[in-house]
C-alpha positions in Angstrom: 5.8 -26.7 -59.8 4.5 -25.2 -56.6 6.3 -25.9 -53.4 4.4 -25.3 -50.1 6.0 -25.2 -46.7 3.1 -25.7 -44.3 2.8 -23.6 -41.2 2.6 -24.8 -37.6 -0.6 -24.1 -35.8 -4.2 -25.0 -35.4 -5.0 -25.8 -39.1 -6.9 -23.9 -41.7 -5.7 -26.0 -44.6 -8.5 -28.0 -46.3 -11.4 -27.0 -44.2 -15.0 -27.1 -45.4 -16.3 -23.6 -45.2 -19.2 -21.9 -47.0 -18.6 -18.6 -48.7 -21.2 -15.9 -49.1 -21.8 -16.9 -52.7 -22.7 -20.4 -51.7 -19.5 -22.2 -52.9 -17.5 -24.3 -50.5 -13.7 -24.1 -50.9 -12.1 -27.3 -49.7 -8.5 -26.9 -50.3 -6.9 -23.7 -49.3 -4.6 -22.1 -46.8 -5.1 -19.4 -44.2 -3.4 -16.0 -44.7 -0.2 -16.3 -42.6 2.3 -15.3 -45.3 0.5 -12.7 -47.5 -2.2 -10.2 -47.1 -4.3 -10.6 -50.2 -7.7 -12.1 -49.6 -9.6 -13.9 -52.3 -12.2 -15.8 -50.2 -13.5 -15.0 -46.8 -11.6 -17.5 -44.8 -9.1 -19.4 -46.9 -7.1 -18.9 -50.1 -6.8 -21.4 -52.9 -3.2 -22.5 -53.4 -2.4 -22.2 -57.1 0.9 -22.2 -59.0 1.7 -18.5 -59.7 3.5 -19.7 -62.9 6.7 -17.8 -62.3 8.6 -20.3 -60.2 8.0 -18.5 -56.9 7.2 -20.2 -53.7 4.1 -19.8 -51.5 5.7 -20.1 -48.1 4.2 -20.2 -44.6 7.0 -20.2 -42.1 7.0 -22.7 -39.2 8.0 -20.7 -36.2 9.9 -23.7 -34.9 12.2 -23.5 -37.9 13.5 -20.2 -36.7 15.3 -22.0 -33.9 16.2 -25.1 -36.0 14.0 -27.3 -33.8 13.3 -30.8 -35.0 10.7 -33.2 -33.7 10.7 -36.9 -33.1 8.2 -39.4 -31.7 8.1 -39.5 -27.9 7.8 -43.2 -27.8 8.8 -46.4 -29.7 6.2 -48.6 -27.9 3.7 -50.5 -30.1 0.1 -49.9 -28.9 -2.1 -52.8 -27.9 -4.0 -53.7 -31.1 -5.5 -57.1 -32.3 -2.6 -59.6 -32.7 -3.1 -60.0 -36.5 -3.1 -56.2 -37.0 0.1 -55.8 -34.9 1.8 -58.5 -36.9 0.7 -57.1 -40.2 1.6 -53.5 -39.5 4.9 -54.1 -37.7 7.1 -51.1 -36.9 4.7 -48.7 -38.6 2.7 -48.8 -35.3 5.7 -47.7 -33.1 5.1 -44.5 -31.2 1.3 -44.4 -31.8 -1.1 -44.3 -28.9 -4.8 -45.1 -28.9 -7.1 -42.1 -28.4 -10.3 -43.8 -29.4 -11.3 -47.4 -29.4 -14.7 -49.0 -29.6 -17.1 -51.5 -31.2 -19.2 -49.8 -33.8 -22.8 -50.1 -32.7 -25.6 -51.5 -34.9 -27.7 -48.5 -34.0 -26.6 -44.9 -34.6 -27.8 -43.4 -31.3 -24.5 -44.0 -29.4 -22.5 -42.7 -32.3 -24.5 -39.5 -32.3 -23.9 -38.9 -28.6 -20.3 -40.1 -28.8 -20.8 -42.6 -26.0 -20.0 -46.0 -27.6 -16.3 -45.6 -27.3 -14.7 -48.0 -24.7 -11.5 -45.9 -24.8 -11.4 -42.1 -25.2 -8.1 -40.5 -24.3 -8.4 -36.8 -25.4 -6.5 -35.2 -22.6 -3.1 -35.0 -24.2 -2.1 -31.6 -25.5 1.1 -33.0 -27.2 1.9 -32.1 -30.7 1.4 -35.1 -33.1 2.6 -35.7 -36.6 0.5 -38.7 -37.8 -2.9 -40.1 -37.2 -3.9 -43.8 -37.9 -7.2 -45.6 -38.3 -7.6 -49.3 -37.8 -10.8 -51.2 -38.6 -11.1 -54.9 -37.8 -14.3 -56.8 -38.9 -15.5 -60.4 -38.8 -18.3 -61.5 -41.1 -19.9 -64.9 -41.9 -19.2 -64.4 -45.6 -16.0 -62.3 -45.8 -14.3 -63.8 -42.7 -11.9 -61.6 -40.7 -10.6 -58.5 -42.3 -8.6 -55.5 -41.1 -7.1 -52.3 -42.5 -4.6 -49.8 -41.2 -4.4 -46.3 -42.8 -2.1 -43.6 -41.4 -1.3 -40.1 -42.7 -0.4 -36.6 -41.7 -3.2 -35.2 -39.4 -5.7 -33.0 -41.3 -6.1 -30.9 -38.1 -4.6 -30.8 -34.6 -7.9 -31.1 -32.7 -8.1 -34.7 -31.5 -11.9 -34.4 -30.9 -12.3 -33.9 -34.6 -10.6 -37.1 -35.7 -13.6 -39.3 -35.0 -17.1 -39.4 -36.4 -18.4 -36.2 -38.0 -21.5 -35.7 -35.8 -23.3 -32.4 -35.8 -22.3 -31.5 -32.2 -18.7 -31.3 -33.3 -19.5 -29.0 -36.3 -17.3 -30.7 -38.7 -17.7 -31.6 -42.4 -14.8 -32.4 -44.6 -13.8 -33.6 -48.1 -10.1 -33.1 -48.6 -6.8 -34.7 -49.5 -4.5 -36.2 -46.8 -0.8 -36.5 -47.2 1.8 -39.2 -46.8 -0.8 -42.0 -46.7 0.5 -45.5 -45.7 -1.8 -48.5 -45.9 -1.7 -52.1 -44.7 -4.5 -54.7 -44.7 -5.3 -58.4 -44.4 -4.8 -60.4 -47.6 -8.5 -60.9 -48.1 -9.5 -57.3 -48.6 -9.8 -55.2 -51.8 -7.1 -52.9 -50.4 -3.6 -52.3 -51.8 -0.8 -51.6 -49.4 1.0 -48.3 -50.2 3.7 -46.2 -48.5 3.9 -42.5 -48.1 1.7 -41.6 -51.1 -0.2 -38.3 -51.5 -3.3 -39.8 -53.0 -5.4 -40.2 -49.8 -8.6 -38.3 -49.1 -11.3 -38.2 -46.5 -15.1 -37.8 -46.8 -16.5 -37.0 -43.4 -20.1 -35.7 -43.6 -22.7 -35.5 -40.9 -25.4 -34.7 -43.5 -26.7 -36.0 -46.8 -24.6 -36.6 -49.8 -25.1 -38.0 -53.3 -23.0 -39.5 -56.1 -22.7 -36.4 -58.2 -19.3 -34.7 -58.5 -18.8 -31.5 -56.5 -19.0 -28.4 -58.6 -15.8 -27.0 -60.1 -16.2 -23.9 -57.9 -16.6 -25.9 -54.7 -13.3 -27.7 -54.7 -9.7 -27.6 -55.8 -9.1 -31.2 -54.9 -6.7 -32.6 -57.5 -8.8 -35.7 -58.0 -12.1 -36.5 -59.7 -14.3 -39.5 -59.1 -17.2 -41.0 -61.1 -20.4 -38.9 -61.0 -22.5 -42.0 -61.5 -21.2 -43.9 -58.5 -20.8 -43.6 -54.8 -17.0 -43.6 -54.5 -14.2 -41.5 -53.2 -15.6 -38.2 -54.6 -19.2 -37.6 -53.7 -21.1 -34.3 -53.3 -22.1 -33.1 -49.9 -25.7 -31.9 -50.0 -26.2 -30.2 -46.7 -28.9 -27.5 -46.8 -28.6 -25.3 -43.8 -27.0 -22.6 -45.9 -24.2 -21.6 -43.5 -21.9 -24.3 -42.1 -22.6 -27.8 -43.5 -21.3 -29.5 -40.4 -24.5 -28.5 -38.6 -26.9 -30.3 -40.8 -27.9 -33.8 -39.8 -28.5 -36.4 -42.6 -27.3 -39.8 -43.9 -23.7 -39.2 -42.9 -20.4 -40.9 -43.8 -17.0 -41.5 -42.3 -14.8 -42.7 -45.1 -11.1 -42.8 -46.0 -10.0 -43.5 -49.5 -7.0 -43.9 -51.8 -8.2 -42.0 -54.8 -5.1 -42.8 -56.7 -6.2 -46.4 -56.9 -10.0 -45.7 -56.8 -10.2 -47.5 -53.5 -12.3 -47.1 -50.4 -10.0 -48.1 -47.5 -12.9 -48.2 -45.0 -16.3 -46.7 -44.6 -18.9 -46.2 -41.9 -22.1 -44.6 -43.3 -25.7 -44.0 -42.3 -25.3 -42.7 -38.7 -26.4 -39.1 -39.0 -29.8 -39.4 -37.4 -31.2 -41.4 -34.5 -32.1 -45.1 -35.0 -30.2 -45.4 -38.2 -28.5 -48.8 -39.1 -24.9 -48.1 -40.1 -23.2 -49.3 -43.2 -19.7 -50.8 -42.6 -17.0 -52.1 -45.0 -13.3 -52.4 -45.8 -12.2 -51.9 -49.4 -14.5 -51.3 -52.3 -17.8 -53.2 -51.8 -17.5 -56.4 -53.7 -20.2 -57.3 -56.3 -21.5 -53.7 -56.4 -20.4 -51.5 -59.3 -22.5 -48.5 -58.1 -22.0 -48.2 -54.4 -18.2 -48.7 -54.0 -18.1 -46.9 -50.7 -20.8 -49.1 -49.0 -23.5 -46.4 -49.1 -27.0 -47.9 -48.7 -25.7 -51.3 -47.5 -26.9 -50.9 -43.8 -25.2 -54.1 -42.8 -23.8 -53.4 -39.3 -25.7 -56.3 -37.7 -24.2 -58.8 -40.2 -20.8 -58.4 -38.5 -19.9 -60.3 -35.3 -16.8 -58.0 -34.8 -16.8 -54.3 -35.6 -13.7 -52.8 -34.0 -12.5 -49.2 -34.7 -9.3 -47.7 -33.4 -8.0 -44.1 -33.8 -4.4 -43.4 -32.9 -2.0 -40.5 -32.9 1.8 -40.4 -32.9 2.9 -37.8 -30.4 6.1 -35.9 -31.1 8.3 -33.6 -29.1 11.3 -31.3 -29.8 14.6 -33.2 -30.3 16.8 -32.4 -27.3 20.5 -32.8 -27.8 23.3 -32.1 -25.4 24.6 -29.2 -27.5 22.4 -28.6 -30.5 23.6 -26.6 -33.4 21.7 -23.8 -35.0 22.7 -22.7 -38.4 21.4 -19.3 -39.4 21.9 -19.1 -43.1 20.1 -15.9 -43.8 17.8 -13.3 -42.2 17.5 -12.8 -38.4 17.2 -15.1 -35.5 15.6 -13.1 -32.8 15.7 -14.4 -29.2 12.5 -14.1 -27.2 13.1 -14.2 -23.5 10.1 -16.3 -22.5 10.6 -19.8 -23.7 7.6 -19.3 -25.9 7.1 -21.4 -29.0 5.6 -18.9 -31.4 6.7 -15.3 -31.0 4.9 -12.2 -32.3 5.3 -12.1 -36.1 8.1 -9.8 -37.3 5.8 -7.3 -39.1 3.9 -6.7 -35.9 7.1 -6.4 -33.8 8.4 -3.8 -36.3 5.3 -1.6 -35.6 5.1 -1.9 -31.8 8.8 -2.4 -30.9 9.7 -3.6 -27.4 6.1 -3.9 -26.4 6.0 -7.2 -28.2 9.0 -8.6 -26.4 8.3 -11.9 -24.7 4.8 -12.5 -26.0 3.7 -15.9 -27.5 0.9 -16.4 -30.0 -2.3 -18.0 -28.7 -4.6 -17.3 -31.6 -4.5 -16.0 -35.2 -7.9 -15.4 -36.8 -8.3 -14.2 -40.4 -11.7 -12.7 -39.7 -14.5 -13.9 -41.9 -17.3 -11.6 -43.0 -19.8 -13.7 -41.0 -19.7 -15.1 -37.5 -20.1 -18.7 -38.5 -16.4 -19.5 -38.2 -16.2 -18.0 -34.7 -19.4 -19.8 -33.7 -18.3 -23.2 -35.1 -14.8 -23.2 -33.8 -13.1 -22.9 -37.2 -12.0 -19.2 -36.9 -8.5 -19.9 -35.8 -5.7 -20.6 -38.3 -3.4 -20.8 -35.3 -4.8 -22.2 -32.0 -2.3 -22.7 -29.1 -5.0 -22.4 -26.4 -4.2 -25.8 -25.0 -0.9 -24.6 -23.6 -0.8 -24.4 -19.8 2.2 -22.3 -19.0 1.3 -19.4 -16.7 1.3 -15.9 -18.2 1.2 -12.4 -16.7 0.0 -10.3 -19.7 -2.4 -10.5 -22.6 -2.2 -8.6 -25.9 -4.5 -8.2 -28.9 -3.6 -6.9 -32.3 -6.1 -6.1 -35.0 -5.2 -5.0 -38.5 -7.7 -4.1 -41.2 -7.5 -2.5 -44.7 -10.3 -1.3 -46.9 -10.5 -2.8 -50.4 -8.7 -0.6 -52.9 -6.6 1.2 -50.3 -2.9 0.7 -49.9 -2.4 1.4 -46.2 -3.9 -0.7 -43.4 -5.1 0.4 -39.9 -3.8 -1.4 -36.9 -3.9 -1.3 -33.1 -2.0 -3.1 -30.4 -3.4 -3.3 -26.8 -1.9 -5.2 -23.9 -2.6 -5.3 -20.2 -2.2 -7.4 -17.1 -3.7 -10.9 -17.5 -7.4 -11.1 -16.3 -7.5 -14.9 -16.6 -5.2 -17.9 -16.9 -7.5 -19.7 -19.3 -6.3 -19.2 -22.9 -9.6 -20.6 -24.3 -11.3 -17.5 -22.9 -9.2 -15.0 -24.7 -10.8 -15.4 -28.1 -14.3 -15.3 -29.5 -16.9 -15.7 -26.7 -19.1 -18.4 -28.5 -16.7 -21.1 -29.7 -18.4 -24.5 -30.2 -21.0 -23.5 -27.7 -18.4 -22.7 -24.9 -19.7 -19.3 -24.1 -18.2 -16.8 -21.7 -18.3 -13.1 -20.9 -15.9 -10.4 -19.8 -17.2 -7.0 -18.7 -14.5 -5.5 -16.4 -11.6 -3.1 -16.1 -8.1 -4.1 -17.1 -4.9 -2.6 -15.8 -1.4 -1.5 -16.7 -2.6 -1.1 -20.3 -0.3 -0.2 -23.3 -1.8 1.0 -26.6 -0.1 1.7 -29.9 -2.0 2.4 -33.2 -1.6 4.2 -36.5 -5.2 5.5 -36.3 -5.3 9.2 -35.3 -8.4 8.8 -33.1 -6.7 6.3 -30.9 -4.4 7.7 -28.2 -1.1 5.8 -27.5 -0.8 5.2 -23.8 1.6 3.3 -21.6 0.8 1.6 -18.2 -2.6 3.2 -17.7 -5.4 1.7 -15.6 -8.2 2.9 -17.8 -8.9 -0.2 -20.0 -12.1 -2.2 -20.1 -13.4 -5.3 -21.9 -16.9 -5.9 -23.4 -16.7 -9.4 -24.7 -19.8 -11.6 -24.7 -22.0 -13.7 -27.0 -25.4 -12.2 -26.3 -27.6 -9.2 -27.0 -27.0 -6.0 -25.0 -28.2 -2.5 -24.5 -26.9 1.1 -24.0 -27.1 1.3 -20.2 -24.0 1.7 -18.1 -22.5 -1.7 -17.2 -19.6 -0.5 -15.1 -20.6 2.2 -12.6 -17.6 4.4 -12.3 -16.1 4.8 -15.8 -18.6 7.1 -17.5 -20.2 6.6 -20.8 -23.6 7.3 -22.3 -26.8 5.4 -21.3 -28.4 6.3 -24.6 -25.6 5.3 -27.1 -23.6 2.2 -27.7 -20.1 3.1 -26.7 -17.3 1.9 -24.3 -19.8 1.2 -21.5 -22.9 -0.8 -22.3 -25.0 -3.3 -20.3 -27.6 -6.1 -20.5 -25.3 -8.8 -21.7 -24.9 -12.3 -20.3 -22.5 -15.2 -20.7 -24.8 -17.9 -22.0 -27.2 -16.6 -24.7 -26.2 -16.5 -28.3 -27.3 -13.2 -29.9 -25.7 -10.0 -31.3 -22.3 -10.5 -29.7 -19.5 -8.2 -28.8 -15.7 -8.4 -28.9 -14.6 -4.9 -27.8 -11.7 -3.4 -25.9 -11.8 0.3 -24.8 -9.8 3.0 -23.1 -12.6 4.4 -20.9 -10.2 7.1 -19.6 -10.0 8.6 -23.1 -13.6 7.6 -24.0 -12.2 5.6 -26.9 -13.1 2.3 -28.6 -9.7 0.8 -29.2 -11.1 -1.9 -31.4 -14.4 -3.7 -32.0 -15.4 -7.0 -33.7 -19.2 -6.5 -33.5 -22.2 -8.8 -34.3 -20.0 -11.9 -33.7 -22.5 -13.9 -31.7 -24.9 -15.9 -33.9 -23.7 -18.1 -36.8 -25.5 -16.1 -39.5 -24.4 -12.6 -38.2 -22.6 -10.2 -40.5 -19.5 -9.0 -38.7 -18.6 -5.3 -38.1 -15.1 -4.1 -37.6 -13.5 -0.9 -36.5 -10.5 0.8 -34.8 -11.2 3.9 -32.8 -14.7 5.4 -32.3 -16.9 5.0 -35.3 -16.8 8.4 -37.1 -20.0 7.7 -39.0 -22.4 5.5 -37.0 -25.5 4.3 -38.9 -28.2 6.9 -38.7 -31.2 4.5 -38.8 -30.4 2.9 -35.4 -29.5 4.0 -31.9 -26.2 5.8 -32.1 -23.3 3.4 -31.9 -19.8 4.6 -31.6 -18.6 1.0 -31.0 -19.7 -0.4 -34.5 -22.6 -2.3 -33.0 -24.7 -1.7 -36.2 -21.8 -1.4 -38.6 -21.8 -4.7 -40.5 -18.8 -3.7 -42.7 -16.4 -6.7 -42.6 -16.9 -7.3 -46.3 -15.5 -3.9 -47.2 -12.0 -4.9 -45.9 -9.5 -7.1 -47.8 -7.3 -7.5 -44.7 -8.9 -8.6 -41.5 -6.3 -10.1 -39.1 -6.8 -10.6 -35.4 -4.0 -11.9 -33.2 -4.1 -12.8 -29.5 -0.9 -13.1 -27.5 0.2 -13.9 -23.9 3.4 -13.2 -22.2 4.5 -16.4 -20.4 5.8 -15.9 -16.9 9.3 -17.3 -16.8 11.3 -18.2 -13.7 14.0 -15.6 -13.2 16.8 -18.2 -13.3 15.6 -19.2 -16.8 15.7 -15.8 -18.4 18.4 -15.3 -21.0 19.3 -19.0 -21.3 17.3 -20.0 -24.4 20.6 -20.8 -26.2 22.8 -21.5 -23.2 23.5 -25.1 -24.5 23.5 -24.1 -28.2 26.3 -23.6 -30.7 25.1 -20.9 -33.2 26.8 -20.5 -36.6 26.0 -17.3 -38.4 26.4 -17.2 -42.2 27.5 -14.0 -43.9 24.6 -11.6 -43.9 22.7 -13.4 -41.1 22.0 -11.8 -37.8 21.6 -13.1 -34.2 19.3 -10.5 -32.5 19.7 -10.7 -28.7 16.2 -9.2 -28.2 17.5 -6.2 -26.2 18.4 -8.5 -23.4 21.4 -10.3 -21.8 21.7 -13.7 -23.3 24.0 -16.7 -22.6 25.0 -18.6 -25.8 27.2 -21.7 -25.7 29.2 -20.4 -28.6 28.8 -18.1 -31.7 30.8 -18.8 -34.8 30.6 -17.7 -38.4 30.8 -14.4 -40.3 27.4 -12.8 -39.6 26.2 -10.1 -37.2 25.3 -10.1 -33.5 23.0 -7.3 -32.5 20.8 -5.6 -29.9 21.8 -6.8 -26.5 24.5 -8.2 -24.2 26.4 -11.5 -24.3 26.7 -13.0 -20.8 29.7 -14.6 -19.1 30.7 -18.0 -20.4 29.6 -17.2 -24.0 32.3 -18.2 -26.4 33.0 -16.1 -29.5 35.0 -17.7 -32.3 34.8 -15.9 -35.7 34.4 -18.6 -38.5 35.2 -21.3 -35.9 38.5 -22.6 -34.4 41.0 -23.2 -37.2 39.3 -20.9 -39.7 39.7 -17.2 -40.2 36.7 -14.9 -40.3 35.1 -11.7 -39.0 32.0 -11.4 -36.7 30.3 -8.1 -36.6 28.8 -6.4 -33.5 25.9 -3.9 -33.7 24.8 -2.4 -30.4 26.3 -5.3 -28.4 28.0 -5.2 -25.0 30.0 -7.9 -23.3 29.6 -9.1 -19.7 32.9 -9.8 -17.9 33.7 -13.5 -18.4 32.8 -13.7 -22.0 35.4 -15.7 -24.0 37.0 -14.7 -27.3 38.8 -17.6 -29.1 40.8 -16.1 -32.0 42.9 -17.6 -34.8 45.4 -15.2 -36.2 43.5 -13.1 -38.7 40.1 -13.4 -36.9 38.4 -10.1 -36.0 35.4 -8.6 -34.2 34.2 -5.5 -36.1 32.3 -3.3 -33.7 30.0 -0.4 -34.7 30.4 2.1 -31.9 32.4 1.6 -28.7 33.1 -1.6 -26.7 34.1 -2.2 -23.1 36.2 -5.3 -22.9 36.7 -5.4 -19.2 37.0 -9.1 -18.1 37.0 -10.4 -21.7 39.0 -13.7 -21.7 41.1 -13.8 -24.9 42.6 -17.1 -26.1 44.9 -17.1 -29.2 44.5 -20.5 -30.8 47.8 -20.6 -32.8 50.4 -18.4 -31.1 53.2 -20.4 -32.7 52.2 -18.8 -36.1 52.9 -15.2 -34.9 54.9 -13.2 -37.4 56.9 -10.3 -35.9 56.5 -8.4 -39.2 52.7 -8.4 -38.7 50.3 -6.6 -36.4 47.1 -8.5 -35.7 43.8 -6.7 -35.1 41.6 -8.8 -32.9 38.9 -6.2 -32.3 38.2 -3.0 -34.3 35.7 -0.4 -33.1 34.5 2.8 -34.8 34.5 5.0 -31.7 36.6 3.6 -28.9 37.6 0.5 -26.9 37.9 0.5 -23.0 38.6 -1.9 -20.2 41.3 -4.5 -19.5 40.9 -8.0 -20.9 42.5 -11.2 -19.6 44.9 -13.0 -21.9 44.6 -16.8 -21.4 47.4 -17.7 -23.7 51.2 -17.5 -23.1 52.6 -15.5 -26.0 56.2 -15.7 -27.3 58.6 -13.2 -25.9 58.0 -9.7 -27.0 54.4 -10.1 -28.0 51.7 -8.0 -26.2 47.9 -7.6 -26.2 47.3 -3.8 -26.3 44.5 -1.3 -26.8 45.4 1.3 -29.4 43.6 3.5 -32.0 40.1 2.1 -31.1 41.3 -1.4 -31.5 42.6 -4.4 -29.6 45.9 -5.5 -31.1 48.5 -8.3 -30.9 51.9 -6.8 -31.7 55.6 -7.3 -31.1 57.4 -4.3 -29.7 61.1 -4.9 -30.1 64.2 -2.8 -30.8 67.8 -1.9 -29.6 68.8 0.1 -26.6 71.5 2.8 -27.3 73.7 3.6 -24.3 75.3 7.1 -24.3 78.6 7.7 -22.4 
């Protein structure tokens, strides 16, 4: 069986994207854990057959952070719904509520809602839908369906209208259903047999082709049910094509439509509405072609989310069972991935992930807002620096090319750090940037530190070869690091480029990223072979080569600005237990940790005063290892007899407060090594325990020892 550990972030699982061959993968995952591309945007998840796991790490797991609902309040819903749902509704809050109109016009302009609360940026772990209807024949009916959110964008939880560029057929997990007794709906708890069909365009009752989906469910190709074929025809992104439209949630495991709203995709359409499979109709189970909205006297729809927040305890425990827990001194929630940190070193310290984009071969994903597998742009914490990392690898080659560029922040708006044409929210940057650092493994890119010779060329529009910035040089007859003619509103060729004008170098370019149908060009360093049939372009303007790479990863980071008093206190209230072989990496900084126990390794930094060290924990004997660690005076060492700190290199123990937990067990025939270094031990510690007569704490032979120095005195006359 295949186990999947889903990643935290902006989604990318189960999206409805169109590949260049016309097929539409509907169940896949973005490349956060492996660098082998087999579609342009997402990978199918299949059992490798060898028992291995496909794992996408949740960055929160690195700190052992759990989440819980922020509230236990029951939202205001119709009384019969509240009574029927009970405690399932606790913690949910209403983000949309309204009476479904009898004419599609106010659905299409998203104006019929009486409640629209989209301002929250809180993380949420479940979404719920409530439909309540009253009908002369069917009476009053209601249904509740809740499940794990298919995406984290609240605006895409409502009707799939073309302005939102959304089109989905996919499974949903942990489905829970309740309903009134007079519906054709079966209550279920926490099942994985839910699915959604949200189309703004036409669809038919045929089954999707085998190539289009890896759904894990199959409907009836002769009926309109839970598994119908989207038949959009715009050829790029099917969320843009207007048509019949449907907004349906199903339990495919029971062949049940939970609720449906159909026929709203164009103006002046009369919607179809229903709960459960349509009674008396063996062909249109999902209420397609019913067009019955005026028949209902009540047509209420509610959409809710359950907000969650990290569990905060007085002294949380972190158990590091294996690998390395690296502390990032910014309070950020998603640090730079380890493989990137390994390449750029300390330059990555303190940065937090805003975007991760596995770059498609076409610009449709950037244009439609689906380009980001990780999207933390809703965060509001101030930041002082911005960083970009691009990695590409040509198909068939073993080594990738990469570049890291960081500089002082030129904006505080995270939404304007990515593609310049997302969901119609265009913007433009043509300016210098300062205090720039560059690292790359491409010979034509010069590594620099702290230079003021960076510049941005990021816009959605067409542009020319003229000089856009007056005093940085460049050629007015070639496309290079200094072009002009762009604007912030028009969609055209598009440019996403960062340069070092002082070295006359393109640092990286994502070109031709403006219009939805554009073929993307990628490059690091000046293009060594610009196309000969167009105006010379060293910045990849005419090089539409994205399809020649099997790795195309773009990351955008910011470095949050942290109050000085908060630096180094990420684990100040935390007890850390290090298993054998595990490492606590202090991030080349001074850190306060409430306590460190276990038998692992502490590395790369300083432990501040008040940190308590207790190998294996009080009452248990063990050894903690230090690698490149110093101690600030006031650090505490609580030792049971037999405990030890093994130190690679030297250690200054000035001001170290030593407590012996069990002095009554001291044996005068034994010498106890509390600290052993490889090259030397200096400084005077403070002994906080009264030892039996004759016992001393001494430095000797690169070690800190507990020993008894006794003997007889011989008097000579």
